[in-house]
C-alpha angles and dihedrals in degrees: 000000000000118000125246122256119258111279093204130040108254121235108263105181102074106068124178116229132204137158117305116250126245100208135048138218117359123124095331091061092051092047092050096044092051093045094054091041095053092045088056104033109016127238102290095041090049093054094045095046103041093051089061097053114117093349118140094247092034136071131285117254109258089220125071130001099235111136130241129240114245088246107063130208117230088242097041095170139086131224096267090044090057089052092050090052094044090053089053099041094042119139089220113106133199106210135175088270090063092054091045087055095046122053115208089248088060094046090051089064094054125095122251087245093057091046096052093046092062093081142233123345112241108183139035106262129200132200109201122210108283090007121143099202135042108246129203114260135181119252090243091055090046091055091045090055091050095045093047092053094047092048090053093057117110086221138010087239089072088075122078119203110196126190136200123212092246092076115109123243089252093050093044091050093051092044095055088041090055094044093051095044085051087055113256143093093207094130107139117172142184091268086073086069101042125019098012085108092054094051092048093051096043096046092055098043104033102016093238121084095212138078116280100215135084125209093263088058090068091055090053096047125112094201131020119191116199109195127180095353139115108201094173092070106017103038106009095170087064087070088067090052093049089050091052089047092052089049087056092053104269123147119217129210117189122201116194141128089232128052105240120206096217091058092046098054134350122207103196108214089204096063133060091235090055095047100040104012140061096275125218126308103225108182117073094180126017115201109194097204123190114251108280094009096111096097090053089048096054091041088055091051091047094052091051091049089053088051094051118090114236093007096113127083091227095176093054092045090052097044103036113023142071131201098027097138096051092050094044091051091053096042092053090060093066123113136209098234091059092045094051091047095048096044103033088221132121126250089241091058093050092049090050088056091047092053089054091049092050092049091054125089093180119038131175126192117206122189144163138174096333089074102031103054104066132095089248096041096121095055090043092058090044088055088056089052088050088053093053095043093053091069099030095256096151120086091014123118108254094020140084148078121316116185102184107222119214118212120049111264095004083126094046090052090059092046087053092057103269094146134114091217105047120187114253091238091058091052090047089055092048092051093049094049100039103029100231131105110249117214112263102197113099118256136215122294116205096280095044090047089056092049088048092053093044091050096044095248092118122048109171122053118191120181125195098204128319137086101265100177094051095041097053132080131251094035099198092048092046096049091047090052092050090050092059093060119105092221134010122194129191126188101202147159097205140019117270141165093274090067089061096051103065146167121241085289129018140192131199110200113194118220142188119266129223091261095058132090111251110212118185132166088271092056132261113346135207129201132210135230137190120225129216093275098050098263113145119204143157127268121200124183119209105182121101110255119268089248142352091251094064119109127195119251091249089051093048092052094044095050093044091050093051089051096046102035095038128193090322089076112092089194110115097234094162092054089050093054092044097050126015090198088075088058092052089049088059093045086054092057095044110038121057114238096032097084108143088010098169092053095045095048091050087071112099107254094019126235143290121249118231119267115186101200090050097037103045109357087251118139121207091205128129090266097041091238137079107278126227111210130210115206131155117261109258130186136158118269124209130221116224113283093017133115131210111237129206122190117223144164126264117230091253092060141073112197104309094340110107110204095176143335099262136096098192099180094052093043098247120134137177097009148061105195098093136124120207113217134168110257092236092054093044094052089045088054095043100248113130117202111280097026120123126242141181114232111223121186119206129207137188093251088065093247118134130200125202134208106186134212111020124163111233109233118192103225137166095253124144108284114265090025136102138184136205137166128268142251085037092062099040086096087072096059114084118224091240096050097101142142116266113257097001099054091218113158107258098228097150095068115046121151109226142171126207119232125185104267113262087213133016 
């Protein structure tokens, strides 16, 4: 029998701290995953559900976007994937009676962990203007409320349509189609806050804003560099791929301000050696880079490659690239003093890395938020591309760029047109297929949407999934902006913080999850997703829905579109709701690579989307070649007595979803308000281990932001650096502290000082 959700909110400001671990997964991961799964789902439901995760005839894990091998293990899931499934397939329910017992003011005082533990939403709920409680409402009434507010806008651009990565390809395609037929490109999404910097950098340099490798390339690589990424917590199944690559002879360099247990040693729970033995040591060289020093590191490697006779792939550079001389001239002007200051590394460490690079014929660079969330993230990733171009490591088996996306289908949503700055060719295809003129003016990304709400330029906020308030920066500013809206709407499976921070009126619309059977008039339906490597495959839920009132995301969009657009719309919304195959037929005619979509996706395992740099060493850039870029080296500088803070996830967390209060690999239990500081820095600043501090961020405009009551944990971080969990530290990141070009919040480089806590 599944356990009940916590009745009271647990105390979260008294964490217990032990030594960090030096290996990941193993028996403790199995034990923890099964414990949480059985608490949420019960024993029988746990077995039936987990055995369908990531199977060819099953459902795609609602957690990360890491791809699957063609040959699947019986238990094709990781610890955090099991937690994600358990949270969705839980037997706990949030009914109208729950909302009657809990006014919004009470819910607003609860932690994100407590809210998420209450269970699945079962009914559409409405918060009227000046209301104190959410009330049950019919779907027809909910659509009437939304349609009325949208009709009252002075312009379609006063509406914002946000999307989370969990949304399927079919739902995302309908959602952007509805928004554009309504008349706006205001389609911000969670990519704006994570890999937008990757897309910006890769589009300019390679012509395709996605990674260029497939899973098999990892197994053919000589060298894999994992930079600014923690696979052990954020993409645990990647550890299996790295182990397989090691067995095939690959070397691994990990670059990170924090030592990460998963990259030190992996105890594969699917092998006897992983369960009972010592596991596999993954990292051959750990470079503990200072926060924000990655561009300087790759520039130093590039300079040394240029200086090494015979190191360049001159044929590739001549035939396939543009801008080499300008880049090389700038790179040769670098000096070691600046490199060592920016990176915090020694010259010997960098030379060891260089030797491994020069010994490799096939190199892959993987990265995540540690590279993408800085002011200089785009030039940093462009420097990674320069690094690979120098030795011809694009379009070669076993080599290439590998930005590791976070949320399942976040990449697919962008492919489907969820983007505030759509390409003219995409809009032309929409117009040809559906017979209306889509808007051409660029819309709002996440940061610009918050500004528009703050300034009264946007009045309706509609979120397809996600937890916008908890995911975004500058918490106080964001919450005040949301409260200025006339109407906020959230399509959700579970309760979260965003449901407690509302506009004048608010709606919660409950939807099916990945695990659930989707019955429509045309029969049982399936949806599709795209993984982090451009593989598209089907996802079929099997569980009975959490309640009879739930609608699928495609059905919600289709019904809303019919209600808002009326009979003047020639789009066959009823057909789309009845049979998702008709949506895929339209996708096939609009989006390149999806031709004959229904036939391709019927194949077990799905199909790979085309990628010109990988497939043919052709580059759809402005120059027709892969572009070297020449940018000055940037890195954060610190005033005396300050630290450079990065925000990160705990191990019991996925994005803003908090599964528990432990971070097992880092030795933290029963709490989240901790700040990890190197012992030397902590002693210098006067903060013994176990004392409490307020984190205060400082900005050039003189404004300060404060996150109170964090336990100081002495931890082997890079010197001068600190780390703490989000969303608790989002309050420290100003709305305008963003990456150049991509406008991604720069949450990985925040200058802070520690002050003795005002209250513990």
